[in-house]
N, C-alpha and C positions, 0 to 999 in steps of 0.2 A: 504494500500500500504506500503510495507516494503521498507526502504531506508537506504543504508549504504555507507559510503565513502570508496572506495576501491582503491588500486593501481593496475594499469593494468599489467597483465602478470607477467613474472618472471624476476628476475635480470639477466642482460646480461653482458657478458664479454666485457672489453674494451681493446684496444691494449696494455696497460701496464701490463696486466695480473691481475689487480685488479678487484674487483666486486663492482659495484656502484649501489645504489638504484636509482629509477627513480625520476626525479625532480618533484617539486610540480605541475608544469603545466601539467603533465601527469596523474593527478588524476581525476577520474570521479565519479559522484554520481550514484551508482547502484540503480535502482528502478524497481520493478516488479509489475506494476499495472495490472488490469484486461485486458486491451487492449493487453499487451504483451502476456499473456496466450492465448488470443483469436487468435492472429496471429500464435502462435506456434501450437495450436490445428489444425488450418486450414492447415498449412504446412504439419503436420503429416498426417492428414486425406487424403490429395491429393497426398501423397507420393512424395512431392517436396523437392528439395535441395535448400538451400540458401547460398550465399557467406557469409552472416552474421554469420552463424554457422560454415561453413567449414573453413573460413579464420580467425576465432576467432576475429571478428571485435569488437573493444572496444565500438562502438556506438550502439550495438544491442538493449540495453534496452531503449535508447532514441528513436531510429527509430521505433522499434516494439511497445513500450509502450506509447510513446508520439505522434508520427506522424502517427502510423499505416502503416508504409511503410516497404518494404523488397526488397532486390535485389535477384531475382530468378536465380539459377544456373542450366542451362539445360545441356543435353547430358551426364548425369550421374555424379558420384562423384569421378571418378578416372581419373587423368590427365596423358597423355602420355609423358609429359615433367617433368623435375625434377629441378625446379627453387630453388635456395638456400634460398629464402626468404619466400616461400609460404607454408602454412600449409595444403593445399589440398593434399590428398593421391595421390602418383605417382605410375604408373605401367601400365600394359596392361589391358584395360577394358574387363571384362568378359561378358558383355552384349552389345547388339546392341542399336539402338536408340528406345526409348519408343514412339510408335505411338500415345499414349494417352496424352503425355506430353503437346503438344500445348493446347489442350482443358482444361487440368487441370490448367495450368498456367493462361489461360484466365479466368477460373472460379474464381481462387484466386483473380485476379485483380478486377473482377467484384464484388465479395463478399466484398472485402476490400474497394471498392469504390475509387480506386486509380485514381488520375488525371495524375500521372506520374509514369509509371512502368519501372523499370530497369531490364534488362535481360543480364546475362553474362553466361559464360560456362567454363568448363575445356577445355584444348586442346585435340582435337581428331584427332591426326595425322594418326590414323588407318583407318579413313573414307576417301573415295576418294575426297570428297569436303570439308573435315575438319569440317563438320557439318553445312555448310552455308545454305543448303536447309532447315534444321531443324530450324535454326534461322528465316528464312523467314516464315515458317509455324507458328511459335510462334507469330511473329509480326502480321501476318494476323489474327490469332485467337483472339488476344487481340483487334485488331481494330474492328472485327465483334462483339465481346461481349461488348466492352466498346468504342463506337465510339468517345467519347470525351476525352479519355485517351491518353496522349502522351507516346510514347514508346522510351526508350533509350536503345540501345544495346551496350554492351562492349564485343567486339569479340576478338578471337585469331587472329594471323596473317595469318592463313590458309596455312602457308608454301608457299605462293605465288601461290596457285592453281588457274589456269585460271578460270574466270567466278564466283569465290566465292564471290567477292565483288559485282558483278552484281546481284547475287541472293539476297544478304542481302539488298542492297540499293533499289532493285526493289520492295521490300515489304514496302518501304516508312517509315522507322523508323524516328521519329522526330529528334532523335539525334543518330549519329554514333560515337562510341568511341572505341579507341584501346589504351591501355596504353603503353607508352614508358618505364615506370618503373624506369629507371636509366640512368646514363651518359654512353657514349660509352665505356670508359675504364673498367667499371664494368660488361659489358655484359658477358664476358667469365666466370666470377665467379658467378654472380647472375642469369643470364639467358643463360645457356650453350646451350639450344636448339633453341635459337632465335638469330636474327641479328638486330643490330641497324638500318642499312640501309633499311632492309626489313620492319621493323615496321614504320619507317619514310616514306617510299615509299607508304605504304598502306594508311596512313593518307593523304599524298599528292595527291594520286589518287582519294580518296573520295572528297577532297577539289576541285580538278579539275572538277569533275563531278558536284559539287555544283555550281561552277563558270560558267559552261557552260549551266546550267539550267536543267541538267539531274537528279539532286537530289535536293530536296527543304529543306533538314534538315540542322542541324548544326554539326560541327566536334569538337570532344573533346578528350583530353588525360590526363594522370596523371603520375606523378613521385613521388618517395619517396626519402627522404634524411636521412643522418645518417647511410648509409650503407658502406661508404668508399670514397665517392666522395668529391671533394673540391668545395667551393663556386664558384670559377672561372669556373669549369666544369659545374656547374648547370646553370650559366648564359649563357654559350655557347650553352648548350642544349636547353634552353628556346628560344634562337635565331633560332636554327635549327627548332624547333617545329613551331614557328610562321611563319618562311619562308615557311613551308610546307602548310600553310593555315589554321592551327588549330585556332579555336575561343575561346574555353573554356578549362581551365587548372586547375587541382587540384595538390596540393603539400602537402605531409604529412610526418610525422616522421615514419621511419621504426621501427617496433617492432619485436623482435625475437620471433617467435611463440613457439619454443621448443629449448632445448639445442643442438639439432642436426642441427639446421639451422644456417645461417650466423649470427655472433654476431653483436650487435649494435656497430658501430664505435664511435658515439658520440650522445649526446642529443642536438638537434638543438634548440636554444633559440627562443621564440616567436618573438623577435625583428628581427631575421634573416628571419623568415617566412614572416614577414611584409615587409622586404626589397625585398624578392623574388616576393611578390605580386606587389609591386610598380614597380619593373623591368618589370614584365610581362605586366602590364597595359601600361607602357611606350612603349613597343614593339608593342602594338596594339591589345592585347587579349581583347575580349569583356567582359570576366569575368575570374577571378582567385580566387579560394578558396584555401587559404594557411594557414596552422596551424598545430600544433602537432598532433591533432586527426583527421585531414581531411583524408577521404578515397575517392575513385573514385566516389561513389554515395552519399556521405554525403551531405545532404541538396540539392540534385539534383532537387527536386521538387520546390525549392525556386529560385535557380539561373538560371534554364533553362526554366521552364514553361512559365514565361512571354515572353521569347524571341521567343517561338515557337507557342504562342497562335494566 
């Protein structure tokens, strides 16, 4: 196993126009053991996409190499929206939905022996249901192939399409997740194709169905910091999210994927992440994963699986 200490990503601009290197706490140990290559070969063989690769996730070597986990990205690899922070290719998808994808994802989950499978997607605003039916088919395929595996879905907002949420929740994922990503003021710049109130409303509607007994899973979301928000705005957003009924929260550092994306506004110190976690728990969140390298599905098998078992 080769192992090297590396600094994640590229240097990013700061508001003063200077260029600053990443702080010590954003260094990870790159390791490529046999398990990493096994997961990569499986993903390639089944023609699958993973957010681990598409989003340049800094934790890919840990998740693939140490935990044997991956976050599968369905509905293709071209997103119909152009978020300022996201490395996934934007444009008009040239292909439809792959009818074999549910079976392929289910096979990968089974071969990897996953107890917690995370499924996300690009935005597919070109589809009448935003891809909701395909999400349901993937969930159902995994449950058939791996009855003991919990399925966590990280969905788009479906542009408020009627019945989209019914389709996804009807397939009974153990965790329903939709990322808020940032504070309201940053939406126009960071998420021009999305709306804060629509994302919050989707989470609130899922929570309402849980509370009424129509859905038995848990509700989750995530935000990033260091993209231009203030600590006060973060705390207000945490309050909004908790009021919507969300139980599980992730908070991580924004990392600029390429020079064409939004610059990093600041490197958030680990102490500030700890303070956000303490605030979240005081608001009543069941779990909050908060730290510089935290991503939506980072350690999801650890902090969610016991709660849904």
